[in-house]
N, C-alpha and C positions, 0 to 999 in steps of 0.2 A: 353610301349610294342609295340606301332605302331598304325597307323591309317588305317582304311578300308572304302571303299565306300559301301553304301547300297542303293539299289534302288528297289522300289516295282512297278511291272508292273501288271496293271489290265487287264485281258484277258476276253473280254465279253463271258458269258455263261461257263466260265472254272474256274474262280477265280483268284488268285493272284500267281505271281512269284517273289520271293525275289532274287535279283542278288546282289552278294557280291564279292568284289575284294580287295586285298591289294592295298594301295594307289599307290605304286610304279609300278604296272603292267598295270595301264591304258594305253591304246594305243599300247601295245606290242602285238606281234604275236609269239606264241610258236610253235615250229616245232619239232615233234618227228618223225624223218625220219624212224626209225626202224618199227614203227607201222603205218606209213603213216597218222599221225595226225597233222592237222594244227588248232590251237586254237587262234582265234582272241579275245583279250580282249578289246572290242570296248567301246569307251566313251558313245556312244549311249545307250548300253545295261547296262553297269555297273556303269557308273559315275553318282551317285546321291548325297545323303548326306554323308559328310565325318565325321566319328565318331572315338572316341577312341575304340580300340579293346575290351576294358573292357565292352563297352556298346553293343557290338555285340550279346552276349548271349541272351539279352532280345529280339532282333529282331528275332533271330533264333528260340526261343521258341514260338513266335507268329505265325510264318508262317508255312504252310505245304508243300510248293513246293519251294525248295531253289536251286539255282545254285551258287556254291561257289568256287572261285579259289584264290590261294595264300597261301603260307606256314603259314603266320601269321593268316589268317582268318580260314583256315581249322584246324590249330592247336588249335585255340580257341574253335571250335566245338567239337574237340576231347577231349580237357581238360574238357569241360562241360558235357561230357558223351552223346552228341547228335549223335555222329557217332563213328565208331572204325577206327583205322589206316588202317586196311585191307579193309575197305570200300572206300578208296580213291585210286586215281590213280595219278601217276607222269607223267606229260607232260613236256618234256624239263627241268626236275629238279624242276618243280613247282607243288604242290599238287592241286587236283581238286576233288570235290565231288558233288553229287546231293543228296538231301534229299527229300523224299516224305512221307508224313503222310497221312493216310486214315482215 
């Protein structure tokens, strides 16, 4: 089904952020000219452990603050029931979502 990168960022006094990106998107910049959105999928933020998308759901269930980009990664979150399609946005044809659990 595909591979995705997952990377956990520890933020002092605030907790963790899980960054998730489809493998093929690393290093790309998405540009949505209609909404004036430029989205950089940087290696520094997103490139961590490369895993099979089937493993992704376990990462998503563990973390409460998630930044996720890519049709494969976001699709897996939707399929697992963690978010709904209407909770995502398309940027230059690529799905993006943020998940926050309190």
